[in-house]
PDB file as gemmi writes it, atoms N, CA and C in Angstrom:
CRYST1    1.000    1.000    1.000  90.00  90.00  90.00 P 1                      
ATOM      1  N   MET A   1     -15.888  68.068  22.485  1.00  0.00           N  
ATOM      2  CA  MET A   1     -15.979  66.213  21.973  1.00  0.00           C  
ATOM      3  C   MET A   1     -16.725  66.462  20.550  1.00  0.00           C  
ATOM      4  N   LEU A   2     -17.731  66.906  20.823  1.00  0.00           N  
ATOM      5  CA  LEU A   2     -18.577  66.909  19.321  1.00  0.00           C  
ATOM      6  C   LEU A   2     -19.093  68.376  18.740  1.00  0.00           C  
ATOM      7  N   PRO A   3     -18.181  68.255  17.625  1.00  0.00           N  
ATOM      8  CA  PRO A   3     -18.158  69.900  17.112  1.00  0.00           C  
ATOM      9  C   PRO A   3     -19.592  70.023  16.278  1.00  0.00           C  
ATOM     10  N   ASP A   4     -20.069  69.102  15.721  1.00  0.00           N  
ATOM     11  CA  ASP A   4     -21.078  69.221  14.878  1.00  0.00           C  
ATOM     12  C   ASP A   4     -22.138  69.438  15.687  1.00  0.00           C  
ATOM     13  N   VAL A   5     -22.047  68.968  17.128  1.00  0.00           N  
ATOM     14  CA  VAL A   5     -23.516  68.903  18.002  1.00  0.00           C  
ATOM     15  C   VAL A   5     -23.693  70.563  18.618  1.00  0.00           C  
ATOM     16  N   PRO A   6     -25.051  71.137  18.410  1.00  0.00           N  
ATOM     17  CA  PRO A   6     -24.911  72.438  18.931  1.00  0.00           C  
ATOM     18  C   PRO A   6     -25.039  72.341  20.473  1.00  0.00           C  
ATOM     19  N   THR A   7     -24.520  73.502  21.050  1.00  0.00           N  
ATOM     20  CA  THR A   7     -24.610  73.440  22.407  1.00  0.00           C  
ATOM     21  C   THR A   7     -26.127  73.818  22.750  1.00  0.00           C  
ATOM     22  N   MET A   8     -26.414  73.680  24.106  1.00  0.00           N  
ATOM     23  CA  MET A   8     -28.019  74.354  24.729  1.00  0.00           C  
ATOM     24  C   MET A   8     -28.148  75.304  24.380  1.00  0.00           C  
ATOM     25  N   ALA A   9     -27.259  76.452  24.188  1.00  0.00           N  
ATOM     26  CA  ALA A   9     -27.633  77.690  23.878  1.00  0.00           C  
ATOM     27  C   ALA A   9     -27.643  78.038  22.230  1.00  0.00           C  
ATOM     28  N   GLU A  10     -26.876  77.308  21.603  1.00  0.00           N  
ATOM     29  CA  GLU A  10     -27.086  77.206  20.033  1.00  0.00           C  
ATOM     30  C   GLU A  10     -28.555  76.563  19.759  1.00  0.00           C  
ATOM     31  N   ALA A  11     -28.735  75.729  20.434  1.00  0.00           N  
ATOM     32  CA  ALA A  11     -30.218  74.987  20.188  1.00  0.00           C  
ATOM     33  C   ALA A  11     -31.283  75.873  20.616  1.00  0.00           C  
ATOM     34  N   GLY A  12     -31.069  77.263  21.152  1.00  0.00           N  
ATOM     35  CA  GLY A  12     -32.321  78.066  21.644  1.00  0.00           C  
ATOM     36  C   GLY A  12     -32.710  77.789  22.648  1.00  0.00           C  
ATOM     37  N   VAL A  13     -31.910  77.097  23.650  1.00  0.00           N  
ATOM     38  CA  VAL A  13     -32.144  76.699  24.981  1.00  0.00           C  
ATOM     39  C   VAL A  13     -31.485  77.459  25.895  1.00  0.00           C  
ATOM     40  N   ARG A  14     -31.542  78.613  26.602  1.00  0.00           N  
ATOM     41  CA  ARG A  14     -30.798  79.352  27.200  1.00  0.00           C  
ATOM     42  C   ARG A  14     -31.092  78.792  28.865  1.00  0.00           C  
ATOM     43  N   GLY A  15     -29.798  79.232  29.709  1.00  0.00           N  
ATOM     44  CA  GLY A  15     -29.946  78.959  30.944  1.00  0.00           C  
ATOM     45  C   GLY A  15     -29.918  77.790  31.206  1.00  0.00           C  
ATOM     46  N   VAL A  16     -29.623  77.141  30.716  1.00  0.00           N  
ATOM     47  CA  VAL A  16     -29.618  75.496  30.594  1.00  0.00           C  
ATOM     48  C   VAL A  16     -28.056  74.790  31.052  1.00  0.00           C  
ATOM     49  N   VAL A  17     -27.517  74.277  32.066  1.00  0.00           N  
ATOM     50  CA  VAL A  17     -26.134  73.545  32.098  1.00  0.00           C  
ATOM     51  C   VAL A  17     -26.634  72.325  32.627  1.00  0.00           C  
ATOM     52  N   VAL A  18     -25.941  71.211  31.423  1.00  0.00           N  
ATOM     53  CA  VAL A  18     -26.230  69.915  32.141  1.00  0.00           C  
ATOM     54  C   VAL A  18     -24.452  69.799  32.375  1.00  0.00           C  
ATOM     55  N   THR A  19     -24.269  68.985  33.241  1.00  0.00           N  
ATOM     56  CA  THR A  19     -22.988  68.295  33.407  1.00  0.00           C  
ATOM     57  C   THR A  19     -23.488  66.912  33.643  1.00  0.00           C  
ATOM     58  N   GLY A  20     -22.768  65.983  33.217  1.00  0.00           N  
ATOM     59  CA  GLY A  20     -22.420  64.410  33.770  1.00  0.00           C  
ATOM     60  C   GLY A  20     -21.122  64.204  35.015  1.00  0.00           C  
ATOM     61  N   PHE A  21     -21.681  63.571  35.673  1.00  0.00           N  
ATOM     62  CA  PHE A  21     -20.938  63.080  36.868  1.00  0.00           C  
ATOM     63  C   PHE A  21     -20.980  61.694  37.177  1.00  0.00           C  
ATOM     64  N   ALA A  22     -19.803  61.129  37.874  1.00  0.00           N  
ATOM     65  CA  ALA A  22     -19.613  59.806  38.298  1.00  0.00           C  
ATOM     66  C   ALA A  22     -19.076  59.500  39.986  1.00  0.00           C  
ATOM     67  N   GLY A  23     -19.503  58.687  40.248  1.00  0.00           N  
ATOM     68  CA  GLY A  23     -18.846  58.732  41.718  1.00  0.00           C  
ATOM     69  C   GLY A  23     -19.254  57.235  42.365  1.00  0.00           C  
ATOM     70  N   MET A  24     -18.329  57.210  43.230  1.00  0.00           N  
ATOM     71  CA  MET A  24     -18.415  55.952  43.865  1.00  0.00           C  
ATOM     72  C   MET A  24     -19.413  55.901  45.415  1.00  0.00           C  
ATOM     73  N   LEU A  25     -19.974  55.089  45.299  1.00  0.00           N  
ATOM     74  CA  LEU A  25     -20.805  54.835  46.522  1.00  0.00           C  
ATOM     75  C   LEU A  25     -21.018  53.724  47.135  1.00  0.00           C  
ATOM     76  N   ALA A  26     -21.089  53.903  48.245  1.00  0.00           N  
ATOM     77  CA  ALA A  26     -20.838  52.769  49.621  1.00  0.00           C  
ATOM     78  C   ALA A  26     -22.641  52.233  49.807  1.00  0.00           C  
ATOM     79  N   PRO A  27     -22.860  51.235  50.357  1.00  0.00           N  
ATOM     80  CA  PRO A  27     -24.254  50.952  51.013  1.00  0.00           C  
ATOM     81  C   PRO A  27     -24.407  51.712  52.236  1.00  0.00           C  
ATOM     82  N   ALA A  28     -25.899  52.356  52.523  1.00  0.00           N  
ATOM     83  CA  ALA A  28     -26.078  52.817  53.499  1.00  0.00           C  
ATOM     84  C   ALA A  28     -25.702  52.102  55.073  1.00  0.00           C  
ATOM     85  N   GLY A  29     -24.884  52.896  56.022  1.00  0.00           N  
ATOM     86  CA  GLY A  29     -24.462  52.026  57.309  1.00  0.00           C  
ATOM     87  C   GLY A  29     -23.024  51.531  57.007  1.00  0.00           C  
ATOM     88  N   THR A  30     -22.055  51.800  56.062  1.00  0.00           N  
ATOM     89  CA  THR A  30     -21.539  51.682  55.806  1.00  0.00           C  
ATOM     90  C   THR A  30     -19.962  52.199  56.850  1.00  0.00           C  
ATOM     91  N   PRO A  31     -19.221  51.276  57.683  1.00  0.00           N  
ATOM     92  CA  PRO A  31     -18.753  51.571  58.636  1.00  0.00           C  
ATOM     93  C   PRO A  31     -17.707  53.294  57.991  1.00  0.00           C  
ATOM     94  N   LEU A  32     -17.627  54.176  59.234  1.00  0.00           N  
ATOM     95  CA  LEU A  32     -17.026  55.455  58.919  1.00  0.00           C  
ATOM     96  C   LEU A  32     -15.427  54.961  58.130  1.00  0.00           C  
ATOM     97  N   ARG A  33     -14.875  53.765  59.205  1.00  0.00           N  
ATOM     98  CA  ARG A  33     -13.703  53.504  58.965  1.00  0.00           C  
ATOM     99  C   ARG A  33     -13.511  52.960  57.430  1.00  0.00           C  
ATOM    100  N   ILE A  34     -14.428  52.472  56.650  1.00  0.00           N  
ATOM    101  CA  ILE A  34     -14.509  51.788  55.356  1.00  0.00           C  
ATOM    102  C   ILE A  34     -14.627  52.840  54.342  1.00  0.00           C  
ATOM    103  N   VAL A  35     -15.182  53.904  54.597  1.00  0.00           N  
ATOM    104  CA  VAL A  35     -15.958  55.156  54.080  1.00  0.00           C  
ATOM    105  C   VAL A  35     -14.620  55.821  54.049  1.00  0.00           C  
ATOM    106  N   SER A  36     -13.588  56.113  55.064  1.00  0.00           N  
ATOM    107  CA  SER A  36     -12.583  56.805  54.743  1.00  0.00           C  
ATOM    108  C   SER A  36     -11.427  56.047  53.991  1.00  0.00           C  
ATOM    109  N   ARG A  37     -11.340  54.892  54.106  1.00  0.00           N  
ATOM    110  CA  ARG A  37     -10.434  54.129  53.556  1.00  0.00           C  
ATOM    111  C   ARG A  37     -10.784  54.187  52.239  1.00  0.00           C  
ATOM    112  N   LEU A  38     -11.384  54.093  51.780  1.00  0.00           N  
ATOM    113  CA  LEU A  38     -11.934  54.139  50.606  1.00  0.00           C  
ATOM    114  C   LEU A  38     -12.426  55.496  49.636  1.00  0.00           C  
ATOM    115  N   HIS A  39     -12.370  56.473  50.234  1.00  0.00           N  
ATOM    116  CA  HIS A  39     -12.092  58.014  50.044  1.00  0.00           C  
ATOM    117  C   HIS A  39     -10.502  58.425  49.835  1.00  0.00           C  
ATOM    118  N   ALA A  40      -9.745  57.649  50.671  1.00  0.00           N  
ATOM    119  CA  ALA A  40      -8.163  58.130  50.760  1.00  0.00           C  
ATOM    120  C   ALA A  40      -7.806  57.683  49.250  1.00  0.00           C  
ATOM    121  N   GLU A  41      -7.970  56.049  48.964  1.00  0.00           N  
ATOM    122  CA  GLU A  41      -7.953  55.279  48.057  1.00  0.00           C  
ATOM    123  C   GLU A  41      -8.343  56.330  46.542  1.00  0.00           C  
ATOM    124  N   ILE A  42      -9.596  56.512  46.680  1.00  0.00           N  
ATOM    125  CA  ILE A  42     -10.184  57.195  45.307  1.00  0.00           C  
ATOM    126  C   ILE A  42      -9.606  58.485  45.133  1.00  0.00           C  
ATOM    127  N   VAL A  43      -9.020  59.200  46.036  1.00  0.00           N  
ATOM    128  CA  VAL A  43      -8.133  60.779  45.774  1.00  0.00           C  
ATOM    129  C   VAL A  43      -6.829  60.350  45.507  1.00  0.00           C  
ATOM    130  N   LYS A  44      -6.135  59.219  45.821  1.00  0.00           N  
ATOM    131  CA  LYS A  44      -4.512  58.874  45.375  1.00  0.00           C  
ATOM    132  C   LYS A  44      -5.134  58.659  43.647  1.00  0.00           C  
ATOM    133  N   MET A  45      -6.280  57.779  43.574  1.00  0.00           N  
ATOM    134  CA  MET A  45      -6.274  57.480  41.994  1.00  0.00           C  
ATOM    135  C   MET A  45      -6.842  58.485  40.979  1.00  0.00           C  
ATOM    136  N   ALA A  46      -7.496  59.647  41.129  1.00  0.00           N  
ATOM    137  CA  ALA A  46      -8.152  60.957  40.903  1.00  0.00           C  
ATOM    138  C   ALA A  46      -6.972  61.809  40.907  1.00  0.00           C  
ATOM    139  N   LYS A  47      -5.803  61.383  41.504  1.00  0.00           N  
ATOM    140  CA  LYS A  47      -4.706  62.318  41.304  1.00  0.00           C  
ATOM    141  C   LYS A  47      -3.637  61.628  40.546  1.00  0.00           C  
ATOM    142  N   ASP A  48      -3.822  60.571  39.910  1.00  0.00           N  
ATOM    143  CA  ASP A  48      -2.705  59.398  39.197  1.00  0.00           C  
ATOM    144  C   ASP A  48      -2.232  60.346  37.945  1.00  0.00           C  
ATOM    145  N   PRO A  49      -1.309  60.515  37.729  1.00  0.00           N  
ATOM    146  CA  PRO A  49      -1.261  61.329  36.245  1.00  0.00           C  
ATOM    147  C   PRO A  49      -1.707  60.649  34.948  1.00  0.00           C  
ATOM    148  N   ASP A  50      -1.601  58.831  35.111  1.00  0.00           N  
ATOM    149  CA  ASP A  50      -2.226  58.253  33.883  1.00  0.00           C  
ATOM    150  C   ASP A  50      -3.713  58.347  33.720  1.00  0.00           C  
ATOM    151  N   PHE A  51      -4.125  58.221  35.219  1.00  0.00           N  
ATOM    152  CA  PHE A  51      -5.788  58.043  35.381  1.00  0.00           C  
ATOM    153  C   PHE A  51      -6.531  59.775  34.692  1.00  0.00           C  
ATOM    154  N   VAL A  52      -5.656  60.591  35.395  1.00  0.00           N  
ATOM    155  CA  VAL A  52      -6.340  62.133  34.627  1.00  0.00           C  
ATOM    156  C   VAL A  52      -5.653  62.247  33.353  1.00  0.00           C  
ATOM    157  N   LYS A  53      -4.765  61.482  32.173  1.00  0.00           N  
ATOM    158  CA  LYS A  53      -4.691  61.585  31.021  1.00  0.00           C  
ATOM    159  C   LYS A  53      -5.921  60.655  30.504  1.00  0.00           C  
ATOM    160  N   TYR A  54      -5.977  59.942  31.178  1.00  0.00           N  
ATOM    161  CA  TYR A  54      -6.890  59.049  30.584  1.00  0.00           C  
ATOM    162  C   TYR A  54      -8.179  59.681  30.549  1.00  0.00           C  
ATOM    163  N   TYR A  55      -9.096  60.085  31.452  1.00  0.00           N  
ATOM    164  CA  TYR A  55     -10.067  60.765  31.275  1.00  0.00           C  
ATOM    165  C   TYR A  55     -10.042  61.822  30.577  1.00  0.00           C  
ATOM    166  N   ALA A  56      -8.847  62.623  30.673  1.00  0.00           N  
ATOM    167  CA  ALA A  56      -8.937  63.854  29.931  1.00  0.00           C  
ATOM    168  C   ALA A  56      -9.044  63.584  28.419  1.00  0.00           C  
ATOM    169  N   SER A  57      -8.358  62.467  27.924  1.00  0.00           N  
ATOM    170  CA  SER A  57      -9.069  62.576  26.509  1.00  0.00           C  
ATOM    171  C   SER A  57     -10.456  61.527  26.221  1.00  0.00           C  
ATOM    172  N   TYR A  58     -11.050  61.916  27.177  1.00  0.00           N  
ATOM    173  CA  TYR A  58     -12.494  61.906  26.873  1.00  0.00           C  
ATOM    174  C   TYR A  58     -13.316  63.237  27.748  1.00  0.00           C  
ATOM    175  N   ASP A  59     -12.472  64.627  27.800  1.00  0.00           N  
ATOM    176  CA  ASP A  59     -12.840  65.555  28.328  1.00  0.00           C  
ATOM    177  C   ASP A  59     -13.649  65.360  29.741  1.00  0.00           C  
ATOM    178  N   MET A  60     -13.059  64.593  30.736  1.00  0.00           N  
ATOM    179  CA  MET A  60     -13.610  64.085  31.924  1.00  0.00           C  
ATOM    180  C   MET A  60     -12.459  64.603  32.632  1.00  0.00           C  
ATOM    181  N   HIS A  61     -12.965  65.223  34.098  1.00  0.00           N  
ATOM    182  CA  HIS A  61     -11.923  65.995  35.073  1.00  0.00           C  
ATOM    183  C   HIS A  61     -12.128  65.161  36.136  1.00  0.00           C  
ATOM    184  N   PRO A  62     -11.147  64.287  36.754  1.00  0.00           N  
ATOM    185  CA  PRO A  62     -11.848  63.975  38.232  1.00  0.00           C  
ATOM    186  C   PRO A  62     -11.539  64.787  38.769  1.00  0.00           C  
ATOM    187  N   ILE A  63     -12.550  64.910  40.150  1.00  0.00           N  
ATOM    188  CA  ILE A  63     -12.445  65.552  40.792  1.00  0.00           C  
ATOM    189  C   ILE A  63     -12.545  64.663  42.307  1.00  0.00           C  
ATOM    190  N   ALA A  64     -11.694  64.883  43.276  1.00  0.00           N  
ATOM    191  CA  ALA A  64     -11.835  64.047  44.797  1.00  0.00           C  
ATOM    192  C   ALA A  64     -12.361  65.090  45.658  1.00  0.00           C  
ATOM    193  N   SER A  65     -13.529  64.887  45.734  1.00  0.00           N  
ATOM    194  CA  SER A  65     -14.244  65.951  46.678  1.00  0.00           C  
ATOM    195  C   SER A  65     -14.420  65.109  48.254  1.00  0.00           C  
ATOM    196  N   THR A  66     -14.799  65.053  48.857  1.00  0.00           N  
ATOM    197  CA  THR A  66     -14.980  64.811  50.234  1.00  0.00           C  
ATOM    198  C   THR A  66     -16.296  63.712  49.828  1.00  0.00           C  
ATOM    199  N   PRO A  67     -16.776  62.803  50.646  1.00  0.00           N  
ATOM    200  CA  PRO A  67     -17.838  62.290  50.933  1.00  0.00           C  
ATOM    201  C   PRO A  67     -19.090  62.779  51.194  1.00  0.00           C  
ATOM    202  N   GLU A  68     -18.908  64.202  52.131  1.00  0.00           N  
ATOM    203  CA  GLU A  68     -20.267  64.883  52.208  1.00  0.00           C  
ATOM    204  C   GLU A  68     -20.070  65.970  51.029  1.00  0.00           C  
ATOM    205  N   ALA A  69     -19.467  66.540  50.544  1.00  0.00           N  
ATOM    206  CA  ALA A  69     -19.449  67.619  49.586  1.00  0.00           C  
ATOM    207  C   ALA A  69     -19.952  66.481  48.138  1.00  0.00           C  
ATOM    208  N   PHE A  70     -19.924  65.275  47.803  1.00  0.00           N  
ATOM    209  CA  PHE A  70     -20.433  64.869  47.078  1.00  0.00           C  
ATOM    210  C   PHE A  70     -21.939  64.587  47.138  1.00  0.00           C  
ATOM    211  N   VAL A  71     -22.590  63.981  48.570  1.00  0.00           N  
ATOM    212  CA  VAL A  71     -23.711  63.471  49.054  1.00  0.00           C  
ATOM    213  C   VAL A  71     -24.296  64.854  48.650  1.00  0.00           C  
ATOM    214  N   LYS A  72     -24.171  65.970  49.116  1.00  0.00           N  
ATOM    215  CA  LYS A  72     -24.913  67.063  48.874  1.00  0.00           C  
ATOM    216  C   LYS A  72     -24.695  67.739  47.445  1.00  0.00           C  
ATOM    217  N   TYR A  73     -23.700  67.401  46.236  1.00  0.00           N  
ATOM    218  CA  TYR A  73     -23.990  67.537  45.063  1.00  0.00           C  
ATOM    219  C   TYR A  73     -25.072  66.595  44.405  1.00  0.00           C  
ATOM    220  N   MET A  74     -24.940  65.757  44.758  1.00  0.00           N  
ATOM    221  CA  MET A  74     -26.306  64.360  44.803  1.00  0.00           C  
ATOM    222  C   MET A  74     -27.391  64.837  45.065  1.00  0.00           C  
ATOM    223  N   ARG A  75     -27.540  65.800  46.159  1.00  0.00           N  
ATOM    224  CA  ARG A  75     -29.126  65.894  46.673  1.00  0.00           C  
ATOM    225  C   ARG A  75     -29.191  67.314  45.645  1.00  0.00           C  
ATOM    226  N   GLU A  76     -28.487  68.421  45.640  1.00  0.00           N  
ATOM    227  CA  GLU A  76     -28.859  69.165  44.823  1.00  0.00           C  
ATOM    228  C   GLU A  76     -29.374  68.963  43.122  1.00  0.00           C  
ATOM    229  N   GLU A  77     -28.558  67.803  42.464  1.00  0.00           N  
ATOM    230  CA  GLU A  77     -28.532  67.482  41.471  1.00  0.00           C  
ATOM    231  C   GLU A  77     -30.080  66.786  40.919  1.00  0.00           C  
ATOM    232  N   ILE A  78     -30.358  66.014  42.180  1.00  0.00           N  
ATOM    233  CA  ILE A  78     -31.716  65.283  42.435  1.00  0.00           C  
ATOM    234  C   ILE A  78     -32.631  66.602  42.370  1.00  0.00           C  
ATOM    235  N   ALA A  79     -32.779  67.475  43.361  1.00  0.00           N  
ATOM    236  CA  ALA A  79     -33.481  68.221  43.372  1.00  0.00           C  
ATOM    237  C   ALA A  79     -33.718  69.347  42.271  1.00  0.00           C  
ATOM    238  N   LYS A  80     -33.066  69.539  41.891  1.00  0.00           N  
ATOM    239  CA  LYS A  80     -32.907  70.116  40.284  1.00  0.00           C  
ATOM    240  C   LYS A  80     -33.732  69.373  39.000  1.00  0.00           C  
ATOM    241  N   TRP A  81     -33.281  68.103  39.058  1.00  0.00           N  
ATOM    242  CA  TRP A  81     -33.983  67.576  37.901  1.00  0.00           C  
ATOM    243  C   TRP A  81     -35.061  66.872  38.168  1.00  0.00           C  
ATOM    244  N   SER A  82     -35.127  66.849  39.486  1.00  0.00           N  
ATOM    245  CA  SER A  82     -36.982  66.670  40.189  1.00  0.00           C  
ATOM    246  C   SER A  82     -37.879  67.597  39.663  1.00  0.00           C  
ATOM    247  N   ASN A  83     -37.330  68.615  39.695  1.00  0.00           N  
ATOM    248  CA  ASN A  83     -37.963  70.031  39.661  1.00  0.00           C  
ATOM    249  C   ASN A  83     -38.383  70.011  38.146  1.00  0.00           C  
ATOM    250  N   VAL A  84     -37.334  70.184  37.106  1.00  0.00           N  
ATOM    251  CA  VAL A  84     -37.258  69.634  35.688  1.00  0.00           C  
ATOM    252  C   VAL A  84     -38.457  68.734  35.486  1.00  0.00           C  
ATOM    253  N   ILE A  85     -38.696  67.840  35.795  1.00  0.00           N  
ATOM    254  CA  ILE A  85     -39.410  66.371  35.131  1.00  0.00           C  
ATOM    255  C   ILE A  85     -40.808  66.955  35.986  1.00  0.00           C  
ATOM    256  N   THR A  86     -40.855  67.578  36.833  1.00  0.00           N  
ATOM    257  CA  THR A  86     -42.224  67.771  37.525  1.00  0.00           C  
ATOM    258  C   THR A  86     -42.851  69.073  36.357  1.00  0.00           C  
ATOM    259  N   THR A  87     -42.028  70.084  36.202  1.00  0.00           N  
ATOM    260  CA  THR A  87     -42.295  71.068  35.704  1.00  0.00           C  
ATOM    261  C   THR A  87     -42.917  70.652  34.137  1.00  0.00           C  
ATOM    262  N   ALA A  88     -42.074  69.733  33.814  1.00  0.00           N  
ATOM    263  CA  ALA A  88     -42.109  69.752  32.033  1.00  0.00           C  
ATOM    264  C   ALA A  88     -43.213  68.665  32.096  1.00  0.00           C  
ATOM    265  N   GLY A  89     -43.605  68.037  33.142  1.00  0.00           N  
ATOM    266  CA  GLY A  89     -44.405  66.995  32.999  1.00  0.00           C  
ATOM    267  C   GLY A  89     -44.069  65.587  32.534  1.00  0.00           C  
ATOM    268  N   ILE A  90     -43.095  65.037  32.653  1.00  0.00           N  
ATOM    269  CA  ILE A  90     -42.519  64.209  32.032  1.00  0.00           C  
ATOM    270  C   ILE A  90     -42.775  62.776  32.751  1.00  0.00           C  
ATOM    271  N   ARG A  91     -43.275  61.838  32.275  1.00  0.00           N  
ATOM    272  CA  ARG A  91     -43.251  60.340  32.745  1.00  0.00           C  
ATOM    273  C   ARG A  91     -43.057  59.474  31.922  1.00  0.00           C  
ATOM    274  N   LEU A  92     -43.241  58.453  32.874  1.00  0.00           N  
ATOM    275  CA  LEU A  92     -42.413  57.080  32.471  1.00  0.00           C  
ATOM    276  C   LEU A  92     -43.633  56.345  31.524  1.00  0.00           C  
ATOM    277  N   GLN A  93     -43.233  55.847  30.612  1.00  0.00           N  
ATOM    278  CA  GLN A  93     -44.272  54.959  29.737  1.00  0.00           C  
ATOM    279  C   GLN A  93     -44.149  53.662  29.995  1.00  0.00           C  
TER     280      GLN A  93                                                      
END                                                                             
């Protein structure tokens, strides 16, 4: 989508993969029946052809994973980026 912006590899940074993601979250302690209902509706939405087409126009691709898979993914991302922040010595100003 940004042909004039170099990839990380083209910029000389090898082995770095950065992906963006968005997801729906509910407050801790939300009853399972409500989480299940929200998940079912989100799966329907993510499979809707108009929804898929709209997001594809921004090079985004909906994935209707399970709530458990999304939690696992977020935990992995937090661990990965926490390590990057610590290793690089990044600090908030």
